[in-house]
C-alpha positions in Angstrom: -33.6 9.5 -92.2 -37.2 8.4 -93.0 -37.1 7.0 -89.7 -36.0 9.8 -87.8 -38.9 11.8 -89.6 -41.0 9.4 -88.7 -39.9 9.3 -85.3 -40.5 13.4 -84.8 -43.6 13.6 -86.1 -45.2 10.7 -84.0 -43.7 12.3 -81.1 -45.4 15.7 -81.9 -48.4 14.1 -82.7 -48.5 12.3 -78.8 -47.7 15.6 -77.7 -50.9 17.3 -78.9 -52.9 14.3 -78.1 -51.7 14.5 -74.5 -52.4 18.4 -74.6 -56.2 17.8 -75.0 -56.3 15.3 -72.4 -55.0 18.4 -69.5 -57.5 20.7 -69.1 -57.3 24.6 -68.8 -58.3 26.2 -65.3 -61.7 27.1 -65.3 -62.9 30.6 -66.5 -59.0 30.9 -68.0 -58.7 34.0 -70.4 -55.6 34.2 -72.6 -52.5 35.8 -70.8 -49.5 38.0 -71.4 -46.2 35.6 -70.8 -44.8 38.4 -69.0 -46.5 40.0 -65.8 -43.9 39.9 -63.2 -43.1 43.3 -62.7 -47.0 44.3 -62.7 -48.1 42.3 -59.9 -48.8 44.0 -57.4 -49.2 42.5 -53.4 -52.9 41.6 -54.2 -52.2 40.0 -57.3 -49.6 37.8 -55.5 -51.9 36.8 -52.5 -54.9 36.1 -55.1 -52.5 33.8 -57.7 -50.6 32.2 -54.0 -54.0 31.6 -52.2 -55.8 29.6 -55.2 -53.0 27.2 -55.9 -51.9 24.2 -54.9 -48.6 24.5 -56.1 -45.8 27.1 -56.9 -43.4 26.5 -58.9 -40.2 28.1 -60.6 -39.5 26.2 -63.8 -37.7 26.3 -67.2 -39.0 25.9 -70.2 -37.9 23.3 -72.1 -40.5 22.6 -75.4 -43.7 24.3 -76.8 -46.0 22.8 -78.9 -48.4 24.7 -80.6 -52.2 22.7 -80.5 -54.3 22.7 -83.5 -56.8 25.7 -83.5 -59.7 22.8 -84.7 -58.6 21.1 -80.8 -58.9 24.8 -79.2 -62.7 25.7 -80.2 -62.4 27.9 -77.6 -59.4 30.0 -78.1 -59.6 33.8 -78.7 -58.7 35.1 -81.7 -54.9 36.6 -82.0 -53.6 34.1 -79.2 -51.9 30.7 -79.6 -52.7 27.7 -77.2 -49.3 26.1 -76.2 -48.8 22.4 -74.9 -45.9 23.9 -72.5 -42.8 21.1 -71.3 -40.8 22.5 -68.5 -38.0 21.1 -66.1 -38.7 21.8 -62.5 -36.1 24.4 -60.6 -37.8 24.6 -57.4 -41.4 23.5 -55.3 -41.6 27.4 -53.7 -45.1 25.6 -52.1 -46.7 22.8 -52.6 -49.4 20.4 -51.3 -48.2 17.0 -53.2 -45.3 16.0 -54.7 -43.8 17.0 -58.4 -41.1 14.9 -60.5 -38.3 17.0 -62.4 -40.8 17.0 -65.5 -44.1 19.3 -65.6 -46.4 19.5 -68.9 -49.5 22.3 -69.2 -51.4 24.4 -71.2 -51.3 28.1 -71.5 -53.0 30.3 -74.2 -50.4 33.6 -75.2 -50.8 36.5 -77.5 -49.7 36.3 -81.3 -46.5 38.5 -81.9 -47.0 41.3 -84.8 -46.2 38.2 -87.6 -48.9 36.0 -86.3 -46.2 33.8 -84.2 -46.2 32.8 -80.9 -43.3 33.6 -78.2 -40.8 31.4 -78.5 -40.4 30.4 -74.6 -37.6 27.9 -74.9 -35.2 28.3 -72.1 -37.6 30.7 -70.4 -37.9 30.5 -66.7 -41.0 30.9 -64.9 -43.2 31.0 -61.7 -46.3 29.0 -62.0 -49.1 28.9 -59.5 -50.8 25.5 -60.2 -52.6 22.4 -58.9 -52.2 18.9 -59.8 -54.3 17.2 -62.3 -55.5 13.8 -60.8 -54.4 10.8 -62.1 -51.5 12.4 -64.7 -48.4 12.7 -62.8 -46.1 15.5 -64.4 -49.5 17.7 -65.4 -50.4 20.8 -63.9 -53.0 23.4 -64.4 -52.5 27.0 -64.1 -55.0 28.4 -61.8 -56.8 31.0 -63.9 -55.6 34.3 -65.5 -51.8 35.2 -65.5 -50.9 32.2 -63.8 -47.4 32.0 -65.2 -45.1 34.8 -64.4 -41.3 35.6 -65.9 -39.3 34.5 -63.1 -36.7 36.7 -61.0 -35.4 36.4 -57.5 -36.8 40.0 -56.8 -40.2 38.6 -57.3 -39.1 35.3 -55.7 -38.4 37.9 -52.6 -41.8 39.3 -52.5 -43.5 35.9 -53.1 -41.9 34.1 -50.3 -43.5 35.8 -47.1 -46.7 35.5 -48.6 -46.3 31.9 -48.7 -45.1 31.9 -45.5 -48.2 33.9 -44.1 -51.1 31.8 -45.6 -49.0 28.2 -44.8 -48.6 29.6 -41.0 -50.8 27.8 -38.0 -52.5 31.1 -37.3 -53.1 32.2 -41.1 -56.4 34.2 -41.0 -59.5 32.7 -43.0 -60.6 33.5 -46.0 -63.3 36.5 -45.3 -66.5 35.8 -47.5 -68.4 39.3 -46.7 -70.7 40.8 -44.0 -72.9 38.8 -41.5 -74.0 41.5 -39.1 -73.4 44.9 -37.8 -74.4 47.0 -34.8 -73.8 50.1 -33.5 -74.7 51.0 -29.7 -74.4 55.0 -28.8 -72.7 55.6 -25.4 -73.9 57.8 -22.6 -71.9 60.8 -24.1 -72.5 62.5 -27.2 -70.1 61.5 -30.1 -69.7 58.6 -27.8 -70.6 54.9 -29.6 -69.0 51.3 -30.8 -69.6 49.4 -33.5 -69.2 45.8 -33.5 -69.1 44.1 -37.5 -69.2 40.5 -37.5 -67.9 39.3 -40.7 -68.6 35.5 -42.7 -65.7 33.1 -43.3 -65.3 30.2 -45.7 -64.7 27.7 -42.6 -67.2 29.9 -40.0 -64.0 30.9 -37.7 -65.4 34.1 -36.2 -63.6 37.7 -37.2 -65.2 40.6 -35.6 -64.3 44.6 -36.6 -64.5 47.2 -33.8 -64.6 50.6 -34.0 -64.8 53.1 -30.9 -66.0 56.4 -31.2 -64.7 59.3 -28.2 -65.8 62.9 -27.6 -63.0 64.9 -28.9 -60.6 61.5 -29.9 -60.5 59.9 -33.6 -62.1 57.0 -33.9 -60.4 53.9 -33.3 -60.7 50.4 -34.7 -59.0 46.7 -35.0 -59.9 42.9 -36.1 -60.3 40.4 -33.6 -59.7 37.0 -35.2 -61.3 34.6 -32.8 -63.8 34.1 -30.4 -63.1 36.7 -28.3 -63.8 40.5 -29.4 -60.3 42.1 -28.0 -60.8 45.4 -26.8 -57.1 46.4 -27.6 -57.5 44.6 -31.0 -55.7 46.6 -34.0 -56.2 47.2 -37.7 -54.1 44.4 -40.1 -50.9 45.7 -41.0 -50.9 47.0 -44.6 -49.2 44.6 -47.0 -50.2 41.5 -45.1 -52.5 38.8 -45.9 -54.9 39.6 -42.6 -55.1 43.1 -44.8 -55.1 40.8 -48.0 -58.5 38.9 -46.4 -60.1 42.3 -45.7 -59.5 44.3 -48.8 -59.7 42.5 -51.2 -63.0 41.1 -50.2 -65.3 43.8 -48.3 -68.1 45.2 -50.4 -67.1 48.3 -50.5 -70.4 49.3 -48.2 -72.5 47.5 -45.5 -75.2 45.4 -46.7 -78.9 46.9 -45.5 -79.6 43.3 -44.9 -76.4 43.1 -42.3 -77.5 46.2 -40.3 -79.0 44.7 -37.3 -80.4 47.9 -35.5 -83.8 49.3 -36.2 -82.8 52.9 -34.8 -82.2 55.0 -38.3 -79.6 57.0 -36.1 -78.0 53.7 -35.3 -78.1 52.1 -38.9 -76.4 55.4 -40.2 -73.7 54.9 -37.4 -72.9 51.3 -38.5 -72.7 52.1 -42.3 -70.7 55.1 -41.2 -68.4 53.2 -39.0 -68.0 50.4 -42.1 -67.1 52.9 -44.2 -64.6 54.2 -42.0 -63.3 50.6 -42.1 -63.0 50.1 -45.6 -61.4 53.7 -46.4 -58.8 53.1 -43.2 -58.2 49.8 -45.3 -57.4 51.4 -48.6 -57.8 49.9 -52.3 -57.5 46.4 -53.3 -54.8 47.3 -55.9 -54.7 44.5 -58.4 -53.5 44.6 -62.1 -53.2 41.2 -63.4 -55.8 39.6 -61.6 -59.5 40.1 -60.4 -61.1 38.9 -57.4 -63.7 36.1 -59.5 -63.0 32.5 -57.6 -61.1 30.6 -60.2 
C-alpha cells in the first residue's frame, strides 16, 4: 500500500513538472472547453490556418497545475495538464504518436472545480513543441473544441483548400489603389493591389459602365484577368479578403492626386468590402497567435 502511494505521488509530481516545460501558446487566453456549435467558418479557418497539426483526440487524464506554478493564470480558471490519445490526424506537417500532452486553461465550475474532461473527444489545433516528442502547444484562443462528426465535416473542406497547390496567399493589407475615369459619364475602372505575406500578386478590379451595376473580381496572379470574378462566400479565398482587408481604403494607398479619382477609388473599395460581407467570428479574433 505504501509503495503504491509513493508511486502515485511520484507520477503526479512528474506530470506537473512536465507541464511546466510545455509552453502555452503566445497570447493564449482562458477558454471554455466546448465551442463547437458556436464556431463559424471564419473561426475554423483562422484556427486551421494557424495550425501545423489538427488532431482528433480523446482525453485520458487531466492534472491541475498548482496556481503558484501558473502565475499568469486568470482568476476563476484552472490550468490543466492534459494527456490524450490520438484518434486521428486530420492535418499535419509532422508525425505524431498515439499519446499527446498539452496545457489548457479552463473555467472553474460553480463549485470552484475544473470540468472533468476524461473520455471526452476533442479537435485540437496545435503546433509541435520542439524537442519534446508527444507534446503539443495549442495555437491560441479556443484551440480545443468538442469533437463531433458534423464539426469534422465542416472542417475538412477548409483543410483541403488551405493545403491545395493553388491555395490563395495570406493577404496582409492594401498596397495601392487607382481609379481611372472612362470616356463616358459614369464609366470607370479601379485597380486595387493587395499586399501578401509571400509577396504573391493579388489584385481587385472594379468596372463601372453607364446604366449597369458595378462588376468586380479578384485576380490571383501576375495577369490582371478582365473576366475575374468575386470569391465564393464560404471559401478560403473569401476568408483571405473578408477577414483581412481594412474597412476603408487607406489614404496612403490611394495613388491618384485628383480628388474625384480619389473619391472614386475609395468608393469602389468600400463597394468591394460591402460585397464581401462581414467576417463573422464568435470564438476567435484576427490577432496573430
